C-alpha positions in Angstrom: -10.3 -11.1 5.7 -7.5 -8.8 4.8 -7.1 -7.1 1.5 -4.1 -5.9 -0.4 -3.9 -2.2 -1.5 -2.3 -3.4 -4.8 -4.8 -3.9 -7.6 -5.9 -3.2 -11.2 -9.3 -2.9 -12.7 -10.4 -2.2 -16.2 -13.9 -2.0 -17.7 -15.5 -0.5 -20.8 -18.8 0.0 -22.6 -20.3 1.6 -25.7 -23.1 4.2 -25.8 -24.1 7.3 -27.8 -21.6 6.2 -30.5 -18.8 6.3 -28.0 -16.5 3.7 -26.5 -15.6 4.4 -22.9 -12.8 2.7 -21.1 -12.0 3.2 -17.4 -8.7 1.8 -15.9 -8.0 2.0 -12.1 -4.6 1.1 -10.6 -3.8 1.2 -6.9 -0.7 0.8 -4.8 0.0 1.0 -1.1 -0.4 4.3 0.6 -1.3 5.7 4.1 -4.2 7.8 2.7 -6.3 7.9 -0.4 -4.0 9.7 -2.9 -5.9 9.9 -6.1 -4.8 11.1 -9.5 -7.3 11.3 -12.4 -7.0 11.5 -16.2 -10.5 12.1 -17.6 -11.3 13.0 -21.2 -13.7 15.4 -22.7 -17.0 16.5 -21.2 -16.6 13.9 -18.5 -14.1 16.1 -16.8 -16.9 17.9 -15.1 -17.7 14.7 -13.1 -14.1 14.3 -11.8 -15.1 15.2 -8.2 -17.9 12.6 -8.1 -15.6 10.0 -9.7 -12.9 10.7 -7.1 -15.4 10.5 -4.2 -16.8 7.2 -5.5 -13.3 5.7 -5.8 -12.2 7.0 -2.4 -15.3 5.5 -0.7 -14.9 2.1 -2.3 -11.1 1.8 -2.1 -10.5 3.7 1.2 -6.7 3.9 1.0 -3.8 3.7 -1.4 -2.0 5.5 -4.2 -4.8 5.4 -6.9 -4.7 6.3 -10.6 -7.9 6.7 -12.6 -7.9 6.9 -16.4 -11.1 7.5 -18.4 -10.6 7.5 -22.1 -13.1 8.0 -24.9 -13.2 6.8 -28.5 -15.9 8.5 -30.6 -17.2 7.9 -34.1 -16.8 10.6 -36.8 -20.4 11.6 -36.7 -19.9 12.8 -33.2 -17.9 15.7 -34.6 -20.0 17.1 -37.5 -18.6 20.6 -37.2 -15.0 19.8 -36.2 -13.6 21.6 -39.2 -14.7 25.2 -39.8 -14.8 24.7 -43.6 -15.8 28.2 -44.6 -13.0 29.9 -42.6 -10.4 27.4 -43.9 -11.4 28.1 -47.5 -11.1 31.8 -46.9 -7.7 31.3 -45.4 -6.6 29.3 -48.5 -8.0 31.8 -51.0 -6.2 34.7 -49.4 -2.9 32.8 -49.1 -3.1 31.8 -52.8 -3.9 35.4 -53.8 -0.9 36.6 -51.7 1.4 34.0 -53.3 0.3 35.1 -56.8 1.0 38.7 -56.1 4.4 37.9 -54.8 5.0 35.4 -57.6 6.1 32.6 -55.3 5.2 29.0 -55.4 2.7 27.8 -52.8 3.7 24.8 -50.8 1.2 22.6 -49.0 0.0 24.9 -46.3 -3.0 23.0 -45.0 -1.3 21.8 -41.8 -0.3 25.4 -41.1 -3.8 26.7 -41.8 -5.4 24.3 -39.4 -3.4 25.9 -36.6 -4.9 29.3 -37.4 -7.5 30.8 -35.1 -11.0 29.1 -35.3 -9.9 26.7 -38.1 -11.1 23.9 -35.8 -14.1 24.0 -33.6 -16.2 21.8 -31.5 -19.9 22.3 -30.7 -20.8 22.7 -27.1 -21.9 19.3 -25.8 -23.5 18.6 -22.5 -23.3 15.4 -20.5 -26.8 14.0 -20.4 -28.0 12.0 -17.3 -28.2 8.7 -19.3 -24.5 9.0 -20.3 -23.4 9.7 -16.7 -25.4 6.7 -15.5 -23.5 4.5 -18.0 -20.2 6.0 -16.9 -21.0 5.2 -13.3 -21.8 1.6 -14.2 -18.5 1.2 -16.0 -16.7 2.8 -13.1 -18.3 0.4 -10.6 -17.4 -2.5 -12.8 -13.8 -1.5 -12.9 -13.8 -1.0 -9.1 -15.4 -4.5 -8.6 -12.6 -6.0 -10.7 -9.9 -4.1 -8.7 -11.4 -5.2 -5.4 -11.5 -8.8 -6.5 -7.8 -8.4 -7.4 -7.2 -7.0 -3.9 -9.0 -9.8 -2.3 -6.9 -12.4 -4.1 -3.7 -10.6 -3.2 -5.0 -10.4 0.4 -5.5 -14.2 0.6 -1.8 -14.8 -0.4 -0.7 -12.2 2.2 -2.9 -13.9 4.8 -1.2 -17.3 4.3 2.2 -15.6 4.4 1.4 -13.8 7.7 0.0 -16.9 9.4 3.1 -18.9 8.4 5.5 -16.2 9.8 3.5 -15.8 13.1 3.5 -19.6 13.5 7.3 -19.6 13.0 7.7 -17.0 15.7 5.4 -18.9 18.1 7.4 -22.1 17.4 10.7 -20.2 18.2 9.2 -18.9 21.4 8.5 -22.4 22.5 12.2 -23.3 22.2 13.2 -20.6 24.8 12.2 -22.4 28.1 14.7 -25.2 27.6 17.6 -22.7 28.0 16.1 -20.5 30.8 17.3 -22.5 33.9 20.7 -23.1 32.3 21.0 -19.4 31.6 20.3 -18.4 35.2 22.8 -20.9 36.6 25.5 -19.6 34.2 24.8 -16.1 35.3 25.0 -17.1 39.0 28.2 -19.0 38.5 29.8 -16.2 36.5 29.0 -13.6 39.2 30.2 -15.8 42.1 33.4 -16.6 40.3 34.2 -13.0 39.5 33.3 -11.8 43.0 35.3 -14.5 44.6 38.3 -13.5 42.6 37.9 -9.8 43.4 37.0 -10.2 47.0 39.6 -12.8 48.3 41.1 -10.2 50.6 37.9 -8.4 51.3 35.1 -9.5 53.6 31.5 -9.1 52.5 28.1 -9.8 53.9 27.0 -13.1 52.3 23.3 -12.5 53.3 23.3 -9.2 51.5 25.1 -10.7 48.6 22.4 -13.4 48.3 19.7 -10.7 48.5 21.3 -8.7 45.7 21.8 -11.8 43.7 18.1 -12.7 43.8 17.2 -9.1 42.9 19.6 -9.2 39.9 18.3 -12.6 38.7 14.7 -11.5 39.0 15.5 -8.6 36.6 16.6 -11.3 34.1 13.3 -13.1 34.4 11.5 -13.2 31.0 8.2 -14.8 32.0 6.1 -11.6 31.4 7.8 -11.0 28.1 7.0 -14.5 26.9 3.4 -14.2 28.0 2.9 -10.8 26.4 4.6 -12.0 23.1 2.4 -15.1 23.0 -0.7 -12.9 23.5 0.3 -10.5 20.8 0.9 -13.3 18.4 -2.6 -14.7 19.1 -4.1 -11.2 18.8 -2.5 -10.7 15.4 -4.0 -13.9 14.1 -7.4 -13.0 15.6 -7.2 -9.7 13.7 -6.5 -11.5 10.5 -9.8 -13.3 11.0 -11.9 -10.1 11.3 -14.3 -9.5 8.4 -12.9 -6.0 7.7 -9.3 -5.6 6.6 -7.3 -3.9 9.4 -3.9 -3.1 8.0 -3.1 -0.2 10.4 -4.2 -2.2 13.4 -2.0 -5.2 12.3 0.9 -2.7 12.0 0.4 -1.5 15.6 0.3 -5.1 16.9 3.6 -5.8 15.0 5.2 -2.9 16.9 4.2 -4.5 20.2 5.5 -7.9 19.0 8.8 -6.2 18.1 9.1 -4.6 21.6 8.8 -7.9 23.3 11.2 -9.7 21.1 13.8 -6.8 21.6 13.3 -7.1 25.4 13.9 -10.9 25.2 17.1 -10.2 23.3 18.3 -7.6 25.9 17.7 -10.0 28.8 18.9 -13.2 27.1 22.5 -13.5 28.3 22.7 -16.8 26.5 24.0 -17.6 23.1 21.3 -20.0 22.0 18.6 -17.7 23.2 20.2 -14.9 21.3 20.1 -17.0 18.1 16.4 -17.6 18.6 15.8 -13.9 19.1 17.6 -13.2 15.8 15.5 -15.7 14.0 12.3 -14.1 15.5 13.5 -10.7 14.3 14.1 -12.1 10.8 10.5 -13.5 10.6 9.1 -10.2 12.0 10.9 -8.1 9.4 9.5 -10.2 6.6 6.0 -9.5 7.9 6.7 -5.8 8.3 7.8 -5.5 4.7 4.4 -6.9 3.5 2.1 -5.3 6.1 2.5 -2.0 4.3 0.5 -3.5 1.4 -2.5 -4.4 3.6 -5.6 -2.2 3.4 
């Protein structure tokens, strides 16, 4: 079963008077390219969070956001009241000495050194266990999203591969006609050019057979058919194989291109163009497959 690399997961929980929310977004990418925005004391666990996400999601451009909303009692010593009062007293005394009016300076005072402080808080094991549970919940939601997207891609790929296979089945009806046209064209042109020149007819027939054999597309048809079946078999595998599917598409493209170069027939060329169109639509979406 294939999975998309596109997904979104969001989960949250409350503990220790805090509300924690984790959001994870992923887009297609060749490797695991992770960016993280983690608040407060949980920053120290960023490496572990990254490793967990990389292990679960494998590939993609991934963005993690961990936000915290805390109650007021979590910050009992946020304001250094004694120091702020001292700042205000000294500023008022200075204003009186200079006989100037004192505007509201509280906002300015709060920017002065040590006006605000936070107590040193350590991340306890219970809090980290809760964070990991929220993280795994968000990852579960994202992976479910990826699986749903993967199901839609699976249907799309099977339809396009089926279309290419159907087009391949149309080619044999033009093959004999194509060979006869090539033979007639060569004979006509040679007859015109060689009216006054003698040539070895046996050698000519030998060269003609060699030339027509080069136009034979039996092997290309067989290989293309096998590649199409292999692509479908890979879709059926339990593990998503985006890179492998991409490699198979390259082989499919080579065989279609060879058919086009050997076609020498307008209807066959049209079929090849339609095959290429179906193939390009698959290539555009295969980049999203994990």
